[in-house]
ZADRENLO-517182 format. One line per 4 residues: their letters; for each residue z, y, x of N, C-alpha, C, O. Coordinates in steps of 0.05 Angstrom, whole numbers, always signed. Atoms other than C-alpha are relative to their C-alpha. Layout:
% residues N
A = Z,Y,X,Z,Y,X,Z,Y,X,Z,Y,X; ... $
% end
This chain:
% residues 133
MHVA = +14,-16,+19,-211,-1059,+651,+19,+13,-20,+16,+37,-27; -20,-11,+19,-153,-1050,+603,+16,+22,+12,+22,+42,-1; -16,-20,-14,-114,-1010,+655,-17,+26,+3,-6,+48,+0; +17,-23,-3,-174,-963,+665,-2,+15,-27,-2,+39,-28 $
AIAR = +1,-13,+27,-178,-950,+589,+26,+15,-6,+25,+36,-17; -26,-13,+5,-104,-934,+586,+2,+25,+17,+11,+46,+8; +0,-23,-18,-111,-887,+646,-17,+23,-11,-9,+46,-11; +18,-20,+12,-170,-851,+612,+13,+13,-24,+12,+37,-28 $
ARTA = -13,-11,+24,-131,-844,+547,+23,+18,+8,+27,+39,-5; -22,-17,-9,-70,-816,+584,-10,+26,+11,+1,+47,+6; +12,-24,-12,-114,-767,+623,-10,+19,-23,-5,+43,-21; +10,-16,+22,-147,-744,+558,+24,+12,-15,+23,+36,-23 $
SLTH = -24,-10,+14,-78,-737,+525,+13,+23,+16,+21,+43,+5; -12,-20,-18,-51,-698,+585,-17,+26,-1,-6,+48,-3; +18,-23,+1,-113,-652,+585,+3,+15,-26,+4,+40,-27; -4,-12,+27,-104,-639,+510,+27,+14,-1,+28,+37,-11 $
GVAL = -26,-12,+0,-30,-625,+520,+0,+26,+17,+13,+46,+8; +2,-24,-16,-45,-575,+576,-14,+22,-14,-6,+45,-13; +16,-20,+15,-97,-540,+533,+17,+12,-22,+16,+36,-27; -17,-10,+21,-47,-534,+476,+22,+18,+11,+28,+39,-1 $
CVLA = -21,-17,-13,+6,-506,+524,-12,+27,+7,+1,+47,+4; +13,-25,-8,-44,-454,+550,-4,+17,-25,+0,+41,-24; +5,-15,+25,-62,-434,+478,+26,+11,-10,+27,+34,-19; -26,-9,+10,+12,-429,+458,+10,+23,+18,+21,+43,+7 $
TASA = -8,-21,-18,+26,-386,+520,-16,+25,-6,-5,+47,-6; +17,-23,+6,-33,-340,+504,+9,+13,-26,+9,+37,-28; -9,-11,+25,-9,-333,+433,+26,+14,+2,+30,+36,-9; -26,-13,-4,+62,-317,+454,-4,+27,+15,+9,+46,+9 $
TAAA = +5,-24,-15,+35,-266,+504,-12,+22,-18,-4,+45,-15; +12,-19,+18,-7,-233,+451,+20,+13,-19,+17,+35,-28; -21,-10,+18,+55,-226,+408,+23,+13,+14,+44,+18,+2; -22,-11,-16,+98,-198,+464,+3,+30,-6,-15,+44,-16 $
APAI = -6,-28,+3,+131,-130,+460,-18,+17,+19,-26,+7,+39; +17,-17,-17,+91,-72,+489,+13,+9,+26,+37,+5,+29; -10,-10,-26,+99,-42,+558,+19,+23,-5,+17,+38,-25; -19,-22,+2,+156,+6,+569,-16,+27,+1,-34,+30,+18 $
GRYD = +13,-25,+0,+135,+77,+553,+1,+13,-27,+13,+3,-46; +1,-15,+25,+121,+128,+499,-27,-5,-14,-48,-7,-1; +24,+6,+16,+72,+116,+442,+0,+19,-24,+21,+25,-35; +3,-11,+27,+45,+154,+383,-4,-23,-18,-16,-43,-10 $
AQLC = +1,+23,+18,+51,+109,+323,-1,+10,-29,+0,+34,-35; -1,-5,+29,+49,+105,+248,+21,-20,-11,+19,-44,-6; -20,+17,+14,+109,+79,+208,-6,+0,-29,-8,+21,-42; +5,+3,+29,+94,+52,+139,+24,-15,-12,+33,-35,-1 $
VSLS = -22,+12,+15,+150,+35,+90,-8,-4,-29,-19,+15,-41; +6,+4,+29,+140,+3,+22,+25,-12,-13,+38,-30,-2; -23,+9,+15,+194,-9,-30,-11,-16,-24,-29,-7,-38; +8,+18,+22,+187,-66,-80,-30,-5,+1,-41,-12,+22 $
AAAP = +29,+5,+1,+114,-72,-102,-16,+26,+4,-40,+26,+2; +14,-26,-3,+98,+2,-89,-18,+0,+25,-13,-15,+44; +18,-3,-23,+42,+21,-42,+16,+12,+24,+35,+27,+19; -16,-11,-23,+67,+37,+29,-4,+30,+3,-25,+41,-3 $
SCGA = +1,-28,-7,+84,+108,+49,+0,+1,+30,+18,-11,+43; +3,+0,-29,+61,+122,+120,+2,+28,+12,-5,+48,-2; -2,-25,-13,+74,+177,+169,+0,-3,+30,+5,-25,+41; +1,+0,-29,+67,+196,+242,+28,-6,+11,+48,+4,+0 $
AEVD = -25,+7,-13,+121,+169,+288,-3,+2,+30,-25,-2,+41; -1,+1,-29,+140,+176,+361,+17,-23,+8,+40,-27,-2; -14,+24,-9,+161,+112,+396,+6,+2,+29,-12,+8,+45; -8,+2,-28,+199,+106,+461,+9,-29,+4,+31,-37,-3 $
WQRD = -6,+28,-4,+195,+33,+481,+15,-3,+26,+6,+7,+47; -18,+1,-23,+252,+17,+529,+3,-28,+11,-7,-47,+0; -6,+26,-11,+276,-39,+573,+16,-17,-20,+27,-7,-40; -16,+19,+16,+309,-100,+543,-9,-1,-30,+7,-5,-47 $
SRAR = +11,+2,+27,+263,-99,+482,+13,+19,-20,+17,+13,-43; -12,-21,+17,+295,-35,+454,-22,+21,-5,-39,+26,+12; +19,-22,+7,+256,+20,+419,+14,+20,-17,+32,+14,-33; -9,-22,+18,+271,+87,+388,-25,+10,-14,-44,+18,-1 $
VRVS = +23,-9,+16,+225,+107,+332,+10,+25,-15,+30,+24,-29; -8,-25,+13,+228,+179,+308,-21,+9,-20,-45,+11,-13; +17,-11,+21,+199,+204,+243,+15,+24,-11,+35,+22,-25; -13,-25,+8,+217,+277,+230,+28,+0,+10,+33,-2,+34 $
DISY = -28,-1,-9,+293,+280,+231,+14,-27,-4,+39,-28,-2; -11,+27,+2,+303,+205,+220,-8,-16,+24,-31,-14,+33; +7,+17,-22,+306,+157,+278,+10,-29,-6,+30,-33,-19; -7,+29,+2,+307,+81,+280,+4,-10,+28,-12,-6,+46 $
RLQL = -6,+13,-25,+339,+44,+337,-5,-29,-4,+8,-42,-21; +8,+28,+3,+307,-24,+344,+9,-16,+25,+6,-6,+48; -6,+18,-21,+332,-82,+386,-13,-27,-8,-3,-41,-26; +14,+25,+6,+284,-141,+387,+13,-23,+15,+19,-22,+39 $
HSSQ = -9,+25,-12,+312,-211,+399,-22,-20,-3,-45,-12,-9; +22,+19,+0,+273,-275,+402,-15,-2,-27,-40,-4,-27; +14,+2,+26,+258,-277,+327,+10,+20,-21,+0,+22,-43; -11,-20,+19,+299,-221,+295,+1,+27,+14,+3,+30,+38 $
VAVV = -3,-27,-9,+303,-146,+301,+25,+12,-13,+30,+9,-37; -23,-15,+10,+368,-106,+294,-9,+28,-3,-19,+40,+16; +9,-27,+6,+353,-39,+261,+24,+17,-8,+40,+10,-24; -20,-20,+7,+399,+21,+259,-15,+26,-7,-29,+37,+10 $
MMHG = +14,-24,+9,+373,+81,+219,+20,+23,+2,+43,+22,-8; -17,-23,-4,+401,+149,+239,-12,+25,-11,-37,+29,-11; +8,-27,+8,+398,+219,+210,+17,+19,+17,+40,+23,+11; -16,-15,-19,+419,+263,+267,+19,-19,+14,+12,-40,+24 $
AMQV = -21,+17,-12,+485,+235,+293,+12,-20,-20,+30,-36,-13; -13,+16,+21,+501,+200,+227,-17,-25,-5,-41,-24,-9; +13,+26,+6,+485,+126,+217,-4,-2,-31,+15,+0,-46; +7,+2,+28,+450,+117,+150,-1,-29,-10,+8,-35,-32 $
DEFV = +3,+27,+8,+436,+43,+149,-2,-18,+25,-8,-8,+47; +6,+19,-20,+433,-20,+191,-4,-27,-12,+7,-34,-33; +5,+27,+9,+406,-90,+182,-13,-16,+22,-23,-5,+42; +14,+18,-19,+379,-150,+219,-20,-16,-17,-14,-25,-39 $
APFE = +21,+14,+15,+314,-183,+198,-19,-15,+19,-22,-7,+42; +21,+13,-16,+261,-231,+223,-23,+20,+3,-27,+37,-13; +22,-18,-5,+201,-196,+253,-24,-17,+10,-21,-40,+19; +24,+12,-13,+130,-212,+276,-19,+22,+8,-19,+43,-3 $
WAGN = +21,-18,-9,+75,-179,+314,-27,-8,-12,-33,-32,-12; +27,+4,+9,+6,-173,+283,-17,+19,+16,-21,+42,+7; +14,-18,-18,-35,-145,+339,+19,+20,+12,+39,+13,+24; -18,-21,-10,-3,-78,+357,+19,+10,-22,+30,+32,-19 $
TLQF = -17,-8,+23,+37,-76,+291,+24,-18,-1,+22,-42,-3; -25,+14,+3,+110,-95,+287,+7,+0,-30,+8,+21,-42; -6,+2,+29,+127,-121,+217,+28,-12,-4,+35,-32,+9; -26,+11,+7,+197,-132,+188,+7,+11,-27,-5,+29,-37 $
ADAA = -8,-8,+27,+234,-125,+122,+30,+1,-2,+44,-15,+11; -28,-1,+7,+302,-105,+96,+2,-13,-28,-3,+0,-48; +0,+16,+25,+311,-159,+43,+20,+12,-20,+14,+11,-44; -20,-11,+19,+374,-127,+13,-10,+24,-16,-2,+28,-38 $
RNAR = +11,-24,+13,+335,-64,-4,-29,-3,-9,-41,+15,-20; +28,+6,+7,+268,-98,-16,-19,+20,+12,-38,+30,-1; +16,-19,-15,+237,-53,+37,-15,-14,+22,-3,-31,+36; +16,+12,-21,+180,-73,+83,-9,+22,+19,-16,+44,+10 $
YELR = +7,-20,-20,+165,-37,+148,-23,-11,+17,-25,-34,+24; +21,+6,-19,+103,-35,+192,-1,+23,+20,-5,+46,+12; +2,-20,-21,+104,+2,+258,-26,-6,+16,-27,-25,+30; +27,+4,-13,+32,+10,+283,-1,+18,+25,-2,+42,+23 $
LGER = +0,-14,-25,+31,+29,+356,-28,+9,+7,-47,-6,+4; +25,-9,-11,-24,+72,+384,+0,-6,+30,+14,-23,+40; +1,+3,-28,-43,+77,+457,+25,+11,+14,+37,+30,+4; -23,-9,-16,+12,+85,+509,-7,+27,+12,-29,+31,+22 $
KVTR = +5,-26,-11,+19,+157,+530,+3,-1,+31,+20,-14,+42; -1,-1,-29,+5,+171,+603,+19,+23,+8,+17,+45,-2; -19,-20,-9,+62,+207,+637,-9,+12,+27,-18,-2,+45; +8,-15,-24,+46,+259,+689,+25,+6,+17,+46,+12,+7 $
P = -23,-5,-18,+91,+267,+751,+7,+29,+1,+26,+37,+14 $
% end
């Protein structure tokens, strides 16, 4: 009788562990980078406590978790790693800034901040553009 109770407890514990693993995997998948392709997006930047300033952006999501974000004549080169994003800001061929920061996905929005400049960024991706052959 005691052995049967231990077996039931272990089975319940294993089932609970599997359920937690499935939930963690689903959460990680939901927070994964988008599919490779081009997207219309909105980039919002806020400095200090000021309200964010937002504008239309074009995003080219590439292999290896790389993205190019273009807003007018400024482009951001992003390289996502497991928990941090490397950001290089360019104006034409001239590098204007670079930093590395933690990031997180909130739905289809990539959020990160440049702590040294007290700037917060939100890149809100729209639908992936369909490419025609």
